[in-house]
Structure formats: structure tokens, C-alpha cells
C-alpha positions as CSV (number, residue, x, y, z in Angstrom):
1,M,0.2,0.0,0.1
2,H,1.5,3.4,-0.9
3,Q,2.8,5.2,2.3
4,D,0.6,8.1,1.8
5,M,-2.7,6.3,1.9
6,A,-1.9,4.7,5.5
7,L,-3.6,7.2,7.5
8,V,-6.9,6.6,5.3
9,A,-6.4,3.0,5.2
10,T,-6.0,2.9,9.0
11,V,-9.0,5.1,9.6
12,A,-11.5,3.8,7.1
13,I,-10.9,-0.1,7.9
14,S,-11.1,0.8,11.9
15,F,-14.4,2.3,11.2
16,V,-15.7,-0.6,8.9
17,L,-14.7,-3.4,11.4
18,A,-15.5,-1.2,14.4
19,A,-19.1,-0.7,13.1
20,G,-19.5,-4.6,11.9
21,C,-17.9,-5.9,14.9
22,G,-20.1,-3.5,17.5
23,Y,-23.1,-4.4,15.7
24,F,-22.8,-8.2,16.1
25,A,-21.5,-7.6,19.7
26,D,-24.8,-5.7,20.3
27,R,-26.7,-8.6,18.6
28,L,-25.2,-10.8,21.2
29,R,-26.4,-8.5,23.8
30,L,-22.8,-7.5,24.6
31,P,-21.4,-3.9,24.7
32,P,-20.5,-2.5,21.4
33,L,-17.0,-1.7,23.0
34,V,-16.1,-5.4,23.0
35,G,-16.8,-5.4,19.1
36,Y,-14.4,-2.3,18.9
37,L,-11.7,-4.4,20.9
38,V,-12.1,-7.5,18.7
39,A,-12.0,-5.3,15.4
40,G,-8.6,-4.0,16.9
41,I,-7.4,-7.3,17.3
42,L,-8.3,-8.2,13.7
43,M,-6.5,-5.4,12.5
44,G,-3.3,-6.0,14.9
45,P,-0.2,-7.8,14.0
46,F,-0.9,-10.9,15.9
47,T,-3.7,-12.1,13.6
48,P,-3.6,-12.9,9.6
49,G,-4.8,-10.2,6.9
50,F,-4.5,-6.5,7.2
51,T,-2.0,-5.1,9.3
52,A,-2.8,-1.4,10.2
53,D,-0.3,1.2,11.0
54,T,0.0,0.7,14.9
55,A,2.2,4.1,15.3
56,L,-0.8,6.3,13.2
57,A,-3.4,4.5,15.2
58,T,-1.6,5.2,18.6
59,Q,-1.7,9.0,17.7
60,L,-5.3,8.8,16.8
61,A,-5.9,7.3,20.1
62,E,-4.5,9.9,21.9
63,I,-6.7,12.2,20.4
64,G,-9.5,9.8,21.5
65,V,-8.3,10.0,25.0
66,I,-8.3,13.8,25.1
67,L,-11.8,13.7,23.7
68,L,-12.8,10.9,26.1
69,M,-11.6,13.4,29.1
70,F,-13.0,16.2,27.5
71,G,-16.4,14.5,27.9
72,V,-16.0,13.4,31.2
73,G,-15.0,17.0,32.4
74,L,-18.1,18.3,30.5
75,H,-20.3,16.2,32.2
76,F,-18.5,16.6,35.5
77,S,-20.8,17.5,38.3
78,A,-19.1,18.8,41.2
79,A,-22.5,19.3,43.1
80,D,-23.2,15.6,42.5
81,L,-19.8,14.4,43.6
82,V,-20.4,16.7,46.7
83,A,-23.5,14.9,47.3
84,V,-22.1,11.5,47.5
85,R,-18.8,12.3,48.5
86,G,-19.6,10.4,52.0
87,V,-19.4,7.2,50.1
88,A,-17.8,7.6,47.0
89,I,-14.7,9.4,48.1
90,P,-13.7,7.1,50.9
91,G,-14.9,4.0,49.1
92,A,-13.1,4.9,45.8
93,I,-10.0,5.6,47.6
94,G,-10.2,2.5,49.6
95,Q,-11.1,0.2,46.6
96,I,-8.3,1.6,44.8
97,I,-5.5,1.1,47.5
98,L,-6.9,-2.3,48.2
99,A,-7.4,-3.6,44.5
100,T,-3.9,-2.3,43.8
101,L,-2.4,-4.0,46.9
102,L,-4.1,-7.2,45.7
103,G,-2.5,-6.7,42.0
104,I,1.1,-6.5,43.5
105,G,0.5,-9.6,45.5
106,L,-0.6,-11.5,42.5
107,C,2.2,-10.0,40.5
108,T,4.4,-11.3,43.5
109,L,3.5,-14.8,43.1
110,W,4.3,-14.5,39.4
111,G,7.7,-13.1,40.0
112,W,7.0,-9.5,38.9
113,N,9.1,-6.6,40.3
114,L,7.3,-4.0,42.6
115,G,7.0,-1.6,39.6
116,A,5.3,-4.2,37.2
117,G,3.3,-5.0,40.2
118,L,2.1,-1.3,40.9
119,V,1.1,-0.6,37.4
120,F,-0.8,-3.9,37.0
121,G,-2.6,-3.2,40.5
122,L,-3.6,0.4,39.3
123,S,-4.8,-0.7,36.1
124,I,-7.1,-3.1,37.5
125,S,-8.3,-0.9,40.2
126,V,-10.2,1.6,37.8
127,A,-13.1,0.7,36.1
128,S,-14.6,1.9,32.7
129,T,-16.5,5.2,32.8
130,V,-18.0,4.4,29.4
131,V,-19.2,0.6,30.2
132,L,-20.7,1.9,33.4
133,L,-23.3,4.7,31.6
134,K,-24.0,2.3,29.3
135,A,-25.0,-0.4,32.0
136,L,-26.8,2.0,34.0
137,E,-29.0,3.7,30.9
138,E,-29.8,0.2,30.0
139,R,-31.5,-0.4,33.2
140,N,-32.7,3.1,34.3
141,L,-30.4,3.9,37.0
142,V,-28.4,6.7,36.2
143,N,-30.6,9.5,37.9
144,S,-31.2,7.0,41.0
145,P,-29.2,7.4,44.4
146,N,-27.3,4.1,43.5
147,G,-26.6,5.0,40.3
148,R,-25.5,8.3,41.1
149,V,-23.1,6.8,43.8
150,A,-21.6,4.6,41.3
151,I,-21.0,7.3,38.8
152,G,-19.2,9.7,41.5
153,W,-17.3,6.6,42.7
154,L,-16.0,6.3,39.1
155,I,-15.3,10.0,38.8
156,V,-13.2,9.8,42.1
157,E,-11.4,7.0,40.2
158,D,-11.0,8.9,37.3
159,L,-9.5,11.8,39.1
160,A,-7.2,9.6,41.1
161,M,-5.9,7.9,37.7
162,V,-5.4,11.4,36.1
163,L,-2.9,11.8,39.5
164,V,-1.1,8.6,38.7
165,L,-0.5,9.8,35.0
166,V,1.2,12.8,36.4
167,L,3.2,11.0,39.2
168,L,4.1,8.0,37.3
169,P,6.9,9.0,34.9
170,I,8.7,10.7,37.7
171,V,9.1,7.5,39.9
172,A,9.4,5.1,37.3
173,E,13.1,5.0,37.8
174,V,12.7,4.7,41.3
175,L,10.4,1.4,40.7
176,G,12.9,-0.2,38.4
177,A,12.2,1.1,35.1
178,Q,14.2,-1.1,32.3
179,G,15.4,0.6,29.4
180,T,15.2,4.6,28.3
181,V,12.7,6.4,30.4
182,A,11.7,9.5,29.2
183,H,12.1,11.1,32.6
184,G,15.3,9.1,33.5
185,A,17.8,12.0,33.2
186,A,15.7,14.4,35.0
187,A,15.3,12.0,37.9
188,A,19.2,11.1,38.0
189,S,20.1,14.9,38.5
190,T,17.0,15.7,40.7
191,P,16.0,14.0,43.9
192,V,12.4,12.3,43.3
193,A,10.8,14.2,46.1
194,L,11.7,17.7,44.7
195,T,10.6,16.6,41.1
196,I,7.1,15.3,42.5
197,V,6.6,18.5,44.3
198,L,7.7,20.5,41.5
199,T,5.4,18.9,39.1
200,L,2.7,19.2,41.7
201,V,3.4,23.2,41.9
202,K,2.8,23.0,38.1
203,L,-0.1,20.8,38.5
204,G,-1.4,23.2,40.9
205,A,-0.4,26.3,38.9
206,F,-2.3,25.0,35.8
207,A,-5.6,24.1,37.9
208,V,-5.6,27.6,39.7
209,L,-5.1,29.1,35.9
210,A,-7.8,27.1,34.5
211,I,-10.2,27.6,37.6
212,V,-9.7,31.4,37.4
213,L,-9.4,32.4,33.8
214,G,-11.2,29.4,32.3
215,P,-14.7,30.2,33.5
216,R,-14.2,34.0,32.4
217,I,-12.7,33.2,28.8
218,V,-14.4,30.2,28.0
219,P,-18.0,30.9,28.2
220,W,-17.5,34.4,26.6
221,L,-15.8,33.0,23.7
222,L,-18.5,30.3,23.1
223,T,-21.0,33.1,23.1
224,L,-19.0,35.2,20.9
225,V,-19.0,32.4,18.6
226,A,-22.6,31.2,19.0
227,R,-23.9,34.8,18.0
228,T,-22.4,33.9,14.5
229,G,-25.2,31.0,14.2
230,S,-22.5,29.2,12.2
231,R,-22.8,25.7,13.6
232,E,-19.5,24.4,12.2
233,L,-17.8,27.2,13.7
234,F,-19.1,26.6,17.0
235,T,-18.4,22.8,16.8
236,L,-14.8,23.9,15.5
237,T,-14.5,26.1,18.5
238,V,-15.3,23.5,21.1
239,L,-13.0,21.1,19.5
240,A,-10.4,23.9,19.5
241,I,-10.7,24.6,23.1
242,A,-10.3,21.0,23.9
243,L,-7.7,20.4,22.2
244,G,-5.9,23.6,22.6
245,I,-6.1,23.5,26.2
246,A,-5.1,19.9,26.2
247,F,-1.9,20.4,24.1
248,G,-1.1,23.8,25.7
249,S,-1.3,22.3,29.2
250,A,1.1,19.5,28.4
251,T,3.6,22.0,26.4
252,L,3.7,24.6,29.2
253,F,3.0,22.7,32.6
254,G,4.1,19.4,31.6
255,V,0.7,17.8,32.8
256,S,-1.0,15.0,30.5
257,F,-3.1,15.9,27.7
258,A,-5.9,13.5,29.6
259,L,-5.6,16.0,32.5
260,G,-5.8,19.3,30.2
261,A,-8.7,17.8,28.5
262,F,-10.5,17.2,31.8
263,F,-10.0,20.6,32.7
264,A,-11.0,22.0,29.3
265,G,-14.4,20.0,29.7
266,V,-15.1,21.0,33.6
267,V,-14.3,24.9,32.6
268,M,-16.7,24.6,29.4
269,S,-19.6,23.0,31.7
270,E,-19.8,26.4,33.5
271,S,-21.3,27.8,30.3
272,H,-25.0,28.0,29.6
273,L,-24.0,26.7,26.3
274,S,-22.3,23.7,27.8
275,H,-25.4,21.5,26.3
276,R,-24.9,22.7,22.8
277,A,-21.0,21.9,23.0
278,A,-21.8,18.6,24.3
279,E,-24.4,17.5,21.4
280,D,-22.1,19.3,18.8
281,S,-18.8,17.3,19.9
282,L,-20.5,14.1,20.7
283,P,-20.4,12.6,17.2
284,L,-16.1,13.2,17.1
285,Q,-15.8,12.2,20.7
286,N,-17.7,8.6,19.9
287,A,-15.7,8.4,16.5
288,F,-12.5,8.9,17.9
289,S,-13.3,6.7,20.9
290,V,-13.9,4.2,18.7
291,L,-10.5,4.6,17.4
292,F,-9.2,4.6,20.8
293,F,-10.3,1.4,21.7
294,V,-9.8,-0.2,18.3
295,S,-6.0,0.7,18.6
296,V,-6.1,-1.1,22.3
297,G,-7.1,-4.0,20.4
298,M,-4.5,-3.9,17.8
299,L,-1.8,-4.3,20.6
300,F,-3.5,-7.2,22.2
301,N,-2.0,-10.7,21.5
302,P,-4.9,-13.3,21.6
303,K,-2.1,-16.1,22.2
304,I,-2.0,-15.1,26.0
305,L,-5.5,-16.5,26.2
306,I,-3.8,-19.9,25.4
307,E,-0.6,-19.8,26.7
308,Q,-1.5,-18.3,29.9
309,P,-5.3,-19.3,30.7
310,L,-4.8,-19.4,34.4
311,A,-3.2,-16.3,34.7
312,V,-6.2,-14.5,32.8
313,L,-8.5,-16.6,35.1
314,A,-7.0,-15.3,38.1
315,I,-6.8,-11.4,36.5
316,L,-10.9,-11.8,35.6
317,A,-11.5,-13.4,39.1
318,L,-9.7,-10.3,40.6
319,I,-11.5,-7.9,38.7
320,T,-15.2,-9.3,38.7
321,L,-14.9,-10.8,42.3
322,G,-12.2,-9.2,44.4
323,K,-12.9,-5.3,43.2
324,S,-16.7,-6.1,43.6
325,L,-16.5,-7.6,47.0
326,I,-14.2,-4.8,48.0
327,A,-16.4,-2.3,46.9
328,A,-19.7,-4.0,48.5
329,G,-17.8,-4.3,51.6
330,F,-16.7,-0.5,51.8
331,V,-20.4,0.7,51.2
332,L,-21.8,-1.7,54.0
333,M,-18.9,-0.4,56.3
334,L,-20.3,3.1,55.5
335,R,-23.5,2.0,56.9
336,Y,-25.4,2.5,53.3
337,P,-28.0,-0.1,52.3
338,M,-27.2,-3.7,50.5
339,S,-29.0,-2.5,47.0
340,M,-26.5,0.2,46.7
341,A,-23.5,-2.2,47.7
342,L,-24.8,-4.4,44.8
343,T,-25.3,-1.7,42.5
344,V,-21.6,-0.5,42.9
345,A,-20.2,-4.1,42.9
346,A,-21.4,-4.8,39.5
347,S,-20.6,-1.4,38.2
348,L,-17.1,-1.9,39.3
349,A,-16.8,-5.4,38.1
350,Q,-14.9,-4.5,34.8
351,I,-12.2,-2.3,33.7
352,G,-11.7,0.1,30.7
353,E,-10.1,3.0,29.2
354,F,-8.0,4.0,32.2
355,S,-6.8,0.7,32.4
356,F,-5.5,0.7,29.2
357,I,-3.6,4.3,29.4
358,V,-2.1,3.3,32.6
359,A,-1.0,-0.2,31.3
360,G,0.2,1.7,28.1
361,L,2.3,4.4,30.1
362,G,3.6,1.5,32.0
363,V,4.9,-0.2,29.2
364,S,6.4,2.8,27.5
365,L,8.1,3.8,30.9
366,G,9.6,0.1,31.0
367,L,7.9,-0.7,34.0
368,M,5.5,-3.5,32.5
369,S,6.2,-6.0,29.9
370,Q,4.0,-6.1,27.0
371,E,3.1,-9.9,28.6
372,G,1.4,-7.6,31.5
373,Y,-0.2,-5.2,29.1
374,D,-1.7,-8.3,27.2
375,L,-2.7,-9.8,30.6
376,I,-4.7,-6.5,31.6
377,L,-6.1,-6.4,27.9
378,A,-7.5,-10.0,27.9
379,G,-9.1,-9.1,31.8
380,A,-10.5,-6.0,30.2
381,I,-11.9,-7.8,27.2
382,L,-13.5,-10.8,29.3
383,S,-14.8,-8.3,32.2
384,I,-16.8,-6.4,29.8
385,T,-18.2,-9.2,28.1
386,L,-19.5,-10.4,31.6
387,N,-20.4,-7.3,33.1
388,P,-24.3,-7.7,32.1
389,L,-24.3,-10.9,33.7
390,M,-23.1,-8.8,37.2
391,F,-25.8,-6.7,37.0
392,W,-28.0,-9.6,36.4
393,A,-26.7,-11.3,39.5
394,A,-26.7,-8.2,41.7
395,A,-30.6,-7.7,40.7
396,K,-31.1,-11.4,41.6
397,L,-29.4,-10.8,45.1
398,K,-31.4,-7.9,45.8
399,T,-34.6,-9.7,45.5
400,A,-33.0,-12.4,47.6
401,F,-32.0,-10.4,50.4
402,S,-34.8,-8.0,50.3
403,G,-37.1,-9.8,52.9
404,S,-34.0,-12.0,54.8
405,V,-31.6,-9.1,55.7
406,P,-32.5,-6.2,58.1
407,I,-32.7,-3.0,56.2
408,Y,-30.2,-0.4,57.6
409,G,-28.5,2.6,56.2
410,E,-32.3,4.2,55.2
411,R,-31.7,7.7,57.1
412,K,-28.6,8.0,55.1
413,I,-30.2,7.0,51.8
414,K,-33.1,9.4,52.4
415,I,-30.6,12.1,53.4
416,L,-28.7,11.5,50.0
417,S,-32.0,11.3,47.9
418,R,-33.1,14.3,49.0
419,D,-29.6,15.9,48.6
420,L,-29.4,14.6,44.9
421,D,-33.1,15.7,44.5
422,V,-32.2,19.1,45.3
423,I,-29.4,19.2,43.0
424,K,-31.6,17.7,40.1
425,A,-34.1,20.5,41.1
426,R,-31.7,23.0,40.6
427,N,-30.1,21.7,37.1
428,D,-33.8,21.5,36.1
429,E,-34.7,24.8,36.9
430,K,-31.6,26.0,34.9
431,E,-32.8,24.3,32.0
432,S,-36.3,25.4,32.4
433,Q,-35.2,29.0,33.0
434,Q,-33.7,28.9,29.3
435,Q,-36.9,27.3,28.2
436,L,-38.8,29.6,29.6
437,K,-37.2,32.7,28.2
438,Q,-37.6,30.9,24.6
439,Q,-41.4,30.4,25.6
440,Q,-41.6,34.0,26.6
441,L,-39.9,35.5,23.9
442,V,-42.5,33.4,21.5
443,H,-45.4,34.6,23.6
444,T,-44.4,38.2,23.6
445,F,-43.3,38.0,20.0
446,P,-45.7,35.6,18.0
447,L,-43.6,36.2,15.0
448,F,-40.7,33.8,16.2
449,S,-43.2,30.8,16.5
450,E,-41.9,30.4,12.9
451,V,-38.3,29.2,14.0
452,N,-37.0,26.4,16.0
453,D,-35.6,25.7,19.5
454,H,-32.0,26.2,18.2
455,A,-33.0,29.6,16.4
456,L,-34.6,30.8,19.4
457,E,-31.5,30.1,21.5
458,E,-29.6,31.9,19.2
459,L,-31.6,34.9,18.9
460,L,-31.3,35.1,22.4
461,L,-27.7,35.4,22.1
462,L,-28.1,37.9,19.3
463,F,-30.1,40.3,21.2
464,R,-28.8,43.4,23.1
465,P,-30.8,44.8,25.9
466,A,-31.5,48.4,25.4
467,S,-33.6,51.0,27.5
468,A,-35.1,54.3,27.3
469,S,-37.2,56.8,29.6
470,P,-40.1,58.6,28.7
471,G,-39.5,61.5,26.0
472,D,-36.2,60.1,24.6
473,K,-35.9,59.8,20.8
474,V,-35.1,55.9,20.2
475,I,-34.4,56.3,16.3
476,R,-34.8,59.7,14.3
477,V,-35.6,60.4,10.8
478,G,-32.7,60.9,8.2
479,E,-30.5,58.4,10.3
480,R,-29.0,55.1,8.9
481,G,-30.6,52.4,9.6
482,D,-28.6,50.2,12.1
483,A,-30.7,48.2,14.2
484,M,-34.2,46.4,14.7
485,F,-36.0,47.1,18.2
486,F,-38.5,44.5,19.7
487,I,-40.2,46.2,22.5
488,S,-40.3,43.9,25.5
489,S,-41.9,46.3,28.1
490,G,-43.5,49.9,27.9
491,A,-44.6,51.9,24.7
492,A,-43.2,54.1,22.2
493,E,-44.7,56.3,19.4
494,V,-43.8,56.4,15.7
495,R,-44.1,60.0,14.9
496,L,-45.7,60.4,11.5
497,P,-47.3,63.8,10.0
498,G,-51.0,63.9,11.2
499,N,-50.7,60.3,12.0
500,D,-48.9,59.2,15.5
501,I,-48.5,55.5,15.7
502,L,-48.4,53.9,19.5
503,L,-46.4,50.7,19.6
504,E,-46.5,48.4,23.0
505,A,-44.8,45.4,24.3
506,G,-44.8,42.7,21.7
507,A,-44.4,45.3,18.8
508,F,-40.9,45.8,16.7
509,F,-40.2,48.9,14.8
510,G,-36.8,50.1,12.6
511,E,-37.2,47.0,10.1
512,M,-38.1,49.0,7.2
513,A,-34.8,50.7,6.9
514,L,-33.0,47.5,7.4
515,L,-34.9,46.0,4.9
516,S,-34.5,48.6,2.2
517,G,-31.1,49.8,2.8
518,G,-32.6,53.3,3.1
519,L,-32.6,56.0,5.9
520,R,-35.0,56.4,8.7
521,T,-38.5,57.4,7.7
522,A,-40.0,58.5,10.9
523,D,-38.8,59.3,14.7
524,V,-39.7,57.0,17.3
525,I,-40.1,58.5,20.8
526,A,-40.5,56.3,23.9
527,V,-43.7,57.4,25.8
528,D,-43.2,55.1,28.9
529,F,-40.1,53.5,30.3
530,C,-39.0,50.9,27.7
531,Q,-37.0,48.0,27.4
532,F,-36.0,46.8,24.4
533,L,-34.5,43.9,22.6
534,K,-32.2,45.3,19.9
535,L,-30.8,43.5,16.9
536,D,-28.1,44.8,15.1
537,R,-28.0,45.1,11.2
538,R,-25.4,42.6,10.6
539,D,-27.0,40.2,13.0
540,F,-30.5,41.1,11.5
541,N,-29.2,40.3,8.0
542,I,-27.5,37.2,8.9
543,F,-30.0,35.8,11.0
544,M,-32.8,36.3,8.4
545,A,-31.0,34.9,5.6
546,R,-31.0,31.7,7.5
547,H,-34.6,32.0,8.1
548,P,-36.3,33.1,4.8
549,R,-39.9,32.4,6.0
550,L,-39.3,35.0,8.9
551,R,-37.8,37.5,6.4
552,A,-40.7,37.3,4.4
553,A,-43.2,37.6,7.2
554,V,-41.1,40.6,8.3
555,S,-41.3,42.1,4.9
556,D,-44.8,41.7,4.6
557,M,-45.5,43.6,7.7
558,A,-43.1,46.2,6.5
559,R,-45.2,46.4,3.4
560,E,-48.4,47.0,5.3
561,R,-46.6,49.5,7.8
562,K,-45.5,51.6,4.5
563,K,-48.9,51.7,3.5
564,M,-50.6,53.0,6.8
565,N,-47.8,55.3,7.3
566,V,-49.2,57.5,4.6
567,P,-50.6,60.6,6.2
568,G,-54.2,60.4,7.1
569,T,-54.5,56.5,7.3
570,I,-56.2,55.6,10.4
571,N,-54.3,52.9,12.5
572,S,-56.5,49.7,13.3
573,G,-54.4,48.9,16.5
574,T,-53.6,45.6,15.3
575,V,-50.8,47.1,12.8
576,E,-47.5,48.1,14.4
């Protein structure tokens, strides 16, 4: 194959095989993610047939990691995490520690060193957010208290793994990394403790910069671009912010792409346009996350299943049974109900994207062998495949224990449910306020019933508020038409020779000069305290060009007004 076509071939065949394998996985009632991993195995160097360019696939996968973490940050809810902190934070941290220790212990039995055991233990300690969300959605558990705790638990795990990605390269030399390590030279000349401190200072500086400046700049930038009305430009800006912050944070502060992308998502989530950013960027997030899982599958050697079946079974047991029992134990120890313990246990009985990222970093640093990476991949593929069975078993155990085990933790679950309901109500109120603004706009100005919700949202961004006191001239005869005015409250008069026309709330004026390109033909004076929504000439022309039916309606009204503006014509009261 011609070298220039390697990128096209890798992407094209990845999508084709991933689509086919994902479909068959879904028909077998398995997560499509299993199909994506199988597609990667089929394209990898360990199976016959087409072999993709692994280097290109790895770079594409890096973009997938960035967009995955951007999506996690975009949907990150600090309020939800605060509400479930009593169980999610101690439970997740405790589970990571114990699962990592179990992983180290298993690796010690295999004769691995501490560094390999640590990477292995950390890799199996964190579950897949993608798999969890899919499983909860299928069972309508996302908004339940148990589901929210499971999601909060995984958010804590993700944040912990982000810290691991920052610190692991620094301590790689101490842990016995083999071969050339990227940070080896620095580690040799600088004490590890000092390097860790400097890294954490850089990380803190980046976090402060993102938290302080981000909420001021990013929402403003999104609003500025959204006012152009261009969907492709808005989507491009969202991706530019995600990739730009990720790359800039890695270049300037030395933090990982994943962390930079996560913070970009967190900052963008504060914008009132975050739902639109999530909606527009979702297709690319999905596409590149597929490439990420395909590239992971390329690196998997299926022979490991035949050559080391006992090791694979041991890993699978540790992931599905060991982690589940640890998680359930922490939930019960914190005095929460059995139903929550079983839901969280089933949720964590798999590993996924962060496991691949941590294991891949361990291989690149020389801490873990390719064999260890293959074992982790085998454990991931099998645990994801078996995860629906874990949820089924959890449901059966809930039914079995419902009448035989004393109910405890009822007070805690009631408090948690109340707090989560308050947060949900607050979020629903925020969304309803935006919908209410749109409804009020249509109610006040029925003209806008012609356009859809996206256009109404855009129009609310384009409007500029203006006001006038009684006697103020809003527009003057002979002026250049620079804006159209919509009266949201108060009243104004159009002063014509012998025929003053009163315009009240819900009316608009100033459109004739914009449509004709001429000068103003009448004075408009406020006769009450007025609040206007002002649409500038450029925004008027762009918006009306995208909505020809609305422009036609405005033009028809303008023609009717022009006839009524003839001196001596009687205003019927229905024409503005």
C-alpha cells in the first residue's frame, strides 16, 4: 500500500470493522466496546490479514483519549460529587488501594517486580466510565441514588488515575524501570521528592489558571462564536478549546493531555452553552473513542489466552469478584443499604479506558512488559463481556436479600436522596429558565413561532438589551438604519405627520430601513419606560438569511406598515 494512504486506510478499515463487530456484539447483547476491541485485534499484527499502521493508530488514539476526558469533564458535576462524597470518596480511594495491593500480591506470586505490580494493580483498580454509563442507562439507573453514587465513585477513580498519570513517570526510575525512560535523566539529576513537588506545583498552577481564567474566557468565547449562528464554527471552537487546552497544558505545564482535556471540559461545563457543546462534539467524541479502543485491540496478542489461561482467569477473578467484594464491603461498612452495595459492586466489576492508558504508560516507561499489557487487555475484554451478567446477579441478590437481611442505612439513603433531588431540581430549574426565556420570547413576539428551539437560543444570544425613558428619541428621521427594536415592556410612538402610531410590548420597529438599505423615515419616541431587545443590522441580515420564512413575514409586515404610514391613514390597532 502506498505510504501516503496509510492514514486513510487505517481510519477507514478501523471504522468499517468496528461498525461490523460492534453491531454483532450488540446482537449478542454485549457492549459494542467489546466489538471495537475485537476489530482492533483483527487489524493487529498478531492476526492474519490486513495489518494497520500501529504508530498512526496510537496517535489517533491519543486524540480519542483527549476527547474522552473532555467528555468526562463536560459532564462532571461537582455538586453531584459533593452530595455523594460520604460514600464515593472514601469508598473509591479505599477500593483503589486494596485492589492495587491485591494486584501487587498476585504479581509477586508470578515473580514480577514492584514497579510492574504497581502498574498492574492500578490498572485493574479503575473501572470504565463508558461501560458503566451504558449499563446504567440500559437499566434506567443513571438518576437513581445508587446510580449517582456509582458514577461519583468512578469520577473519584478517574481523578485519582489522572494524578497517577502525572506522578508515574516521575517515580518510574525508583520503581525499577527498564531501558530508556523519558524522565530518567531528570530523575538522575534531581531528587525524586523535589521532582514530585515541582510537578505538583506545576499541576496546581495549571489548575488555578484553568479555574480562575477558564470560567471567564471560555463561556465568553463560546457566546461570541454562537452569536455568529454558524454551527460548524461553534463545533470547531469547542474542539479547538478541548485540543488547544490539552496541548497547551502539556507543553507549558508538563501535565498530561488527559488532564488538560478534563479541565477544558470542566471549565466549559460552567457555560450556559455547555449542553450545545456536548451535543455538537459528541459525534467526534464517539468516533475517536472508537479509534481508541480499536488501537488498544491492535496491541493485544490473543495467544495469551492459550499460553497463560490460569493467569487470565486469576485476573478475571480479581476484577469481577475481588473488586466487587471490596466495593460492596466499603459501602456496607459506611452504613449504606445492601441494594447500593450490590449496584456499586456490579458497576466496578470491569476495567476499561483508564486501565489501558495506565498500562500503556507503564509499558512505555519500561515498568511493565508487553505480556503484562496483554493480560490486562484480556481481563478487560472478558470483564466487559461478563458485566451484564454481574448486573443480573446483583438484581437477583437484591431480590433474595430484600426480605431476609435487616434494612439499615435507611436514614443515610433518605438524606442522600433528598440532596440529589435538590441538585436535580436546581439543574432542571436552570434548563427550564432557558426554555422559559424562549417561551416568553415567542409569547411576547408571536412572529418567532416560525423558528425552532436552536434558532430561538441563537436569537437570545444575538439580542442586545436597550432601554429608554419617556421622551427619549429611540430613532430619528434621516438616520442610517443600524438596528431593529423589539419592545419587551413599555410603549413608544412612531411620529408621522398627522398620524402618530402607538407601539406597545410585543411590537417592533426599525425593520424598514434594514430591509430597504435606506434611511429612517420617522422618529420613534418612548412614551413610557421602555425595555428593548435590539438586533443589530449585521445580525439581522445573517439571521434573516438563514430563516427566509421569517424574513418574508417581516417584509410583509413592513409593506403593510408602509401603506399605513401614509398621512391620514387610520391605525387599526393591529398593525404596528
